[in-house]
Structure formats: structure tokens, C-alpha cells
C-alpha positions in Angstrom: 100.1 95.9 140.4 96.7 97.6 139.0 93.7 95.5 139.2 92.2 94.3 136.1 88.8 93.9 135.2 88.7 90.1 134.4 85.2 90.8 132.6 87.0 93.1 129.9 90.0 90.5 129.8 87.7 87.6 129.2 85.5 89.3 126.5 87.8 91.4 124.3 89.0 89.7 121.0 91.9 91.9 120.1 94.0 94.9 121.6 95.9 97.0 119.1 98.5 99.1 120.4 99.4 102.0 118.3 96.5 104.0 116.5 98.6 105.3 113.4 97.3 104.2 109.6 98.3 100.7 110.2 96.5 100.3 113.6 93.6 102.0 112.5 93.4 100.2 109.2 93.5 96.8 111.2 90.9 97.9 113.9 88.5 99.0 111.1 88.7 95.5 109.6 88.6 93.4 112.9 85.4 95.8 113.8 83.8 94.7 110.6 84.5 91.2 111.3 82.4 91.8 114.1 85.5 91.3 116.5 85.7 93.4 119.8 88.9 95.6 119.4 90.3 98.6 121.3 92.9 100.6 119.9 95.4 102.4 122.4 97.4 105.4 121.5 99.4 108.0 123.0 98.5 110.6 120.4 102.0 111.3 119.0 102.1 110.5 115.3 105.4 110.2 113.8 104.1 112.2 110.5 102.6 115.0 112.6 104.9 117.8 111.3 104.2 117.1 107.9 101.7 119.1 106.0 99.9 116.1 103.8 100.2 112.6 103.3 101.6 112.0 99.7 101.4 108.7 97.8 97.9 107.6 98.9 95.2 106.9 96.5 92.4 109.6 96.5 93.8 111.0 99.8 97.0 112.9 98.3 97.7 116.0 100.4 95.2 115.2 103.3 96.6 116.6 106.7 97.9 113.6 108.8 95.9 114.6 111.4 92.6 114.7 109.4 93.3 111.0 108.3 93.5 109.9 111.7 90.4 111.7 112.7 88.6 110.0 109.9 90.0 106.6 110.7 89.2 106.8 114.3 85.7 107.9 113.5 85.2 105.0 111.1 86.8 102.5 113.7 84.1 103.9 116.3 81.6 103.5 113.6 81.7 99.6 113.5 81.9 99.3 117.3 85.5 99.7 118.1 87.0 101.4 120.8 89.8 104.2 120.8 91.7 104.9 123.9 94.1 107.9 124.4 96.9 106.3 126.9 100.3 105.5 126.5 101.3 101.8 126.9 103.7 101.0 129.6 103.6 97.4 129.4 102.3 93.7 128.1 102.1 90.5 129.5 100.7 87.0 128.9 98.2 85.5 131.3 97.5 81.9 129.9 96.4 82.2 126.4 95.5 85.8 126.8 97.1 89.1 127.1 96.9 92.2 129.6 98.1 95.4 128.3 99.0 98.2 131.0 98.8 102.0 130.7 100.4 105.1 132.1 97.0 106.1 133.5 97.0 102.7 135.7 94.5 101.1 133.3 94.6 97.3 132.1 93.1 96.2 128.9 92.9 92.3 128.1 92.4 90.5 124.6 92.8 87.0 123.3 94.9 88.5 120.6 97.7 91.5 120.3 98.6 93.4 117.3 101.4 96.1 117.8 101.5 99.0 115.3 103.6 101.4 117.2 105.6 102.4 114.2 109.2 104.1 114.6 111.3 106.8 115.8 113.6 108.8 113.7 116.9 109.5 115.0 118.3 112.7 113.1 121.7 114.2 113.0 122.9 116.4 115.7 122.6 119.7 113.8 121.1 122.8 115.3 117.6 123.7 114.1 117.5 120.4 112.1 114.9 118.8 114.2 112.5 121.9 114.3 112.3 121.8 110.6 111.9 117.8 110.4 109.0 117.1 108.0 108.6 120.4 106.7 111.8 121.3 104.9 114.1 119.0 106.3 113.0 115.7 104.6 114.0 112.1 103.9 111.8 110.6 101.5 111.3 111.8 98.0 108.2 109.9 97.1 106.6 111.6 100.2 108.1 115.1 99.6 109.8 115.1 96.3 107.0 117.0 94.3 106.7 119.6 96.7 110.3 120.8 96.3 110.8 119.9 92.6 113.2 122.3 90.8 114.2 124.0 94.1 117.8 123.9 95.5 118.2 120.7 97.5 120.7 119.8 99.8 121.6 116.1 100.9 123.3 115.4 104.4 125.6 112.5 104.3 125.1 110.4 107.3 125.9 106.9 106.0 125.8 104.3 103.1 122.5 105.3 102.1 123.0 109.0 101.5 124.4 108.9 97.9 121.5 106.5 96.9 119.3 109.5 98.4 120.9 112.4 96.5 120.7 110.4 93.0 117.1 110.0 93.9 116.2 113.5 94.7 118.0 114.4 91.6 115.1 113.1 89.6 113.3 116.1 91.3 115.3 118.9 90.6 118.6 119.7 88.7 119.8 121.8 91.5 121.1 119.2 94.2 124.1 119.4 96.5 125.7 116.8 98.6 127.1 117.8 101.9 129.9 115.3 102.9 129.3 116.5 106.3 130.9 113.8 109.0 130.5 110.8 106.7 133.6 109.4 104.9 134.2 110.0 101.1 132.3 108.4 98.4 133.6 105.2 96.5 135.0 105.9 93.3 131.9 104.5 91.5 129.9 106.9 93.7 132.2 110.3 92.9 131.5 109.2 89.2 127.7 108.8 89.6 127.3 112.2 91.3 129.5 113.9 88.7 127.5 112.3 86.1 124.3 113.6 87.2 125.7 116.9 88.0 125.5 116.9 91.7 127.7 119.2 93.4 129.9 117.6 96.4 130.7 120.0 99.3 133.4 119.1 101.9 133.3 120.1 105.4 130.9 119.6 108.4 127.4 121.3 108.6 126.9 123.0 111.8 123.7 124.9 111.3 120.7 125.9 109.1 119.7 129.4 108.0 115.9 129.8 108.5 114.1 133.0 107.0 110.5 133.8 107.3 110.0 130.2 108.7 111.4 128.5 105.5 114.7 126.9 105.1 117.1 129.2 103.4 120.6 127.5 103.5 123.0 125.5 105.4 126.4 126.9 107.3 129.5 125.0 107.2 132.1 125.2 110.3 134.4 127.1 107.6 131.8 130.0 107.7 130.7 129.2 104.5 126.9 129.3 103.5 125.3 127.5 101.0 121.5 128.1 100.1 119.2 125.5 99.8 115.5 125.4 100.0 115.3 121.6 101.5 117.7 119.5 103.1 117.3 115.6 102.8 118.7 113.4 105.6 118.7 109.7 106.1 118.0 109.2 109.8 118.3 106.0 111.8 114.9 104.4 112.0 114.2 102.7 115.5 111.3 100.7 116.0 109.1 101.5 119.1 108.7 97.9 120.1 109.1 98.0 124.0 105.8 96.3 124.4 107.1 93.4 122.2 110.3 93.4 124.5 108.3 92.7 127.4 107.2 89.5 125.8 110.3 88.4 125.0 110.6 89.6 121.2 113.9 91.3 120.3 114.6 93.9 117.5 116.4 92.6 114.6 119.0 95.2 112.9 118.5 96.2 109.2 121.0 94.8 106.8 122.4 98.3 105.9 122.8 99.3 109.7 119.9 102.0 109.4 117.0 100.8 111.2 115.8 98.4 113.9 112.8 96.5 113.1 110.4 93.5 114.2 110.5 90.4 112.1 107.3 89.1 111.0 106.0 86.7 108.3 103.8 88.2 105.4 100.7 88.4 107.5 102.4 90.3 110.4 102.9 87.1 112.8 105.6 87.7 114.8 106.2 84.0 115.9 105.0 84.6 119.4 101.5 83.0 119.8 99.0 85.5 119.4 101.0 88.2 118.6 101.2 90.1 115.4 102.9 93.5 114.2 102.3 95.7 111.4 103.2 99.1 109.9 106.8 100.8 110.2 107.5 98.9 113.3 108.0 95.8 110.9 108.9 97.8 107.7 110.9 101.0 108.2 110.3 102.4 104.7 107.0 101.8 104.6 104.6 104.8 103.4 101.1 105.5 104.4 99.4 103.3 101.9 101.7 100.5 102.7 101.0 100.7 106.2 97.2 100.6 105.6 97.6 97.8 103.7 99.8 96.0 106.2 97.3 96.6 109.1 94.5 95.4 107.1 96.4 91.8 106.2 97.3 91.6 109.8 93.8 92.1 110.8 92.7 89.6 108.5 95.2 87.0 109.6 94.2 87.7 113.4 90.4 87.0 112.6 91.5 83.7 110.9 93.3 82.4 113.8 90.1 83.6 116.2 88.0 81.9 113.6 89.9 78.6 113.8 90.2 78.6 117.7 86.5 79.5 117.9 85.8 76.3 115.5 87.9 74.3 117.6 86.2 75.1 120.9 82.8 74.6 119.2 83.7 71.2 118.3 85.1 70.2 121.7 81.8 71.2 123.2 79.7 69.2 120.7 81.8 66.1 121.0 82.3 66.3 124.7 80.6 63.8 126.8 77.2 64.5 128.3 78.3 64.6 131.6 80.9 67.5 130.6 78.5 69.5 128.4 76.8 72.1 130.7 73.8 72.9 128.0 72.7 71.8 124.8 69.4 70.9 122.8 70.4 67.4 123.3 71.3 67.5 126.9 67.8 69.4 127.8 65.7 66.6 125.8 67.4 64.0 127.4 66.8 65.6 131.0 63.2 66.0 129.9 63.0 62.3 128.9 64.0 61.1 132.1 62.0 63.3 134.4 58.8 63.5 132.7 58.6 60.1 130.9 55.3 59.8 129.0 53.8 63.2 130.4 56.4 65.2 128.0 54.9 67.4 125.3 56.8 68.0 122.3 60.0 66.5 123.8 60.2 63.5 121.0 60.1 66.2 118.0 62.9 68.0 119.5 65.0 65.2 120.1 64.4 64.1 116.7 65.2 67.4 115.2 68.4 67.3 117.4 69.2 63.9 115.9 68.5 65.2 112.2 70.8 68.3 112.6 73.8 65.7 113.6 72.7 63.6 110.3 
């Protein structure tokens, strides 16, 4: 087992596992609250393929890497630590936590915040993954404006695909719904697609056509080629929650069967003492702005929990019998009075000050 630096374990307030938007937002909030905090991140952001972040007021179009760079600088500016490493496990040691990493390091803290996000499980179609986040998309609020009025295809993968097609119709009059390997829509859905002028194409999609590094169309098993400039899919979202599994917290299944996620209360508390989660690991559909907000909310809850613990400890020390108090002004004054008697100078005034502070 990796040796643990007990001094670091004793002094760190919070370890944040995951350095995306939620994790950095939480770390910044905690550092501003004068908490010692370390963010451990593997450097593999989910939105790395995207050209820009959208739906984030005043930061629209900012490259994802630039947002993370600015966030890391902000955290460091308030005294937080950023560590690039892969977390391999987490364990509880009494009332504290120890997080182990791939490089053999260990980090300990009083509280644990998991902001590890999720993994997109994409349909098994050749060349689809390499276009992911560019012109193979899933969220119209993230990418719809950028493909407005272009021919958009929607690859049916499950019950949410018709809803996705109806959404993208808001951004373009040219939407084609590819049934692919999914079942037929319901009668009501057929009527909705027809009413919105969305073409439906039967047959399995077996590949994508790319020209000049841009999506040009999809190819069907029949050999038919249908031109599109963007292709929307509904991936399955899998929470990256191995670190929480180590602590005994299991993922929950989304009611629609499209995702797994970590269940928390509104503050991000997981129900495990000392453990919070925020961002896409708890909310598979959250955009960047929502993830930032959830990170800040979890950080505030963690700080309040630490304040309560610090206050309880301070009260316990103050009210402990003198024989159990290691040091306090009152103990020092009493000891001096017993040792020096009438020869003491200024002790009475100190003791008086202590008595007044109690009153």
C-alpha cells in the first residue's frame, strides 16, 4: 500500500476529484472560504472536442480548454492546489478520507467532493466517434445555433430520439429522422414528425461520409447516401463514479434508461457522511453553467458542514474540564496563580479579562 503523509491527511479540508467546470467552481468557492483544497484531475475533459462552450452567460463560444485554464488559475490564485493525476480509489479512515492516484500519491482530507462527470457511450457506427462534439452532436442548446438552417440528421437510438428530432426542428427546416436500429415510432410520434415536416428514413446507418474534414452525409446498408451537415444522436450517459463505488455508493438508473447517475440532495450531499458530488456525475443533462452552479452549491454546503464541525470541536474544548484542556488563557492564569502566589505580576488582570470574556 502507498505510504500516506499523515500531516497532509490531517491538514487538508477538502479533496475534489475531477477538475471540470463543477470541480473548479467548487474549489474556487472553498478556497475563497479559506479552506485548504486540492483538485485532482486526469486531464480528459468530456467536452474537449467541442469548439466552444455555449449557454454560459458572458463566456459564449469560449474554447473549453480556455475555460478550464482560467478556472485553474483562479483556484490557484486563492491558494488551492491543482494536481494532474488519475484517481484509482478512495477510502475512509475514521472521519477522514484518503484518495489514491495512479502515480502512487495519496491525498487526505476531512471532506470529499466528486465531480468526475460522465462518459458518452455512442452508437457503433464507423467514423461517428471521431466527429463527436464537432458535427455529430446531442444537445441543441449547446450546438443548435451553429448548425442552424443546415440539413440535420437524427440517428434513432431509443425513446428520446423523436423528442430530439422535434427539438432540432426548431433550428432547421431540414431535419431527417433515421430509424437505424430503433423500433418504429408510435402513431402519435408519426403524426408529430409529419406535422413538423421531418422526413423519416428506414434502414440501418452503416457509415458517415466526410469531405474536407466536414460531415457530408450518412450511408445506409442499402447503399443509399443521404446528405446532412450535422448528425444528432442520444448517447447513453454513464456516470464516472468508481471513486464513490469504493465507498459503497451505487449508481442509480435514469427513469428513461438513458443514463446512470449518482443520487444526491439539492446541495450535492450523497447521504454518505462527508461525501458530496456535483456536476454531470449527478445530473447527466446539465450544461456547463448548471455544472458551475452545482459546484458552488456543493462547496457552500461542505463549508457549512465544516464550520459546524469546527464550532462543535471548539465548544468541546472550551467546556472540557481543566484537567483535559491542553492549553487556554484560563488554564495558564490558574497555573501561574498556583505557582507564583503573591509574586505574580499582571496575572489577576488577565484572569479578570478571561472571566469577563466568559460573561
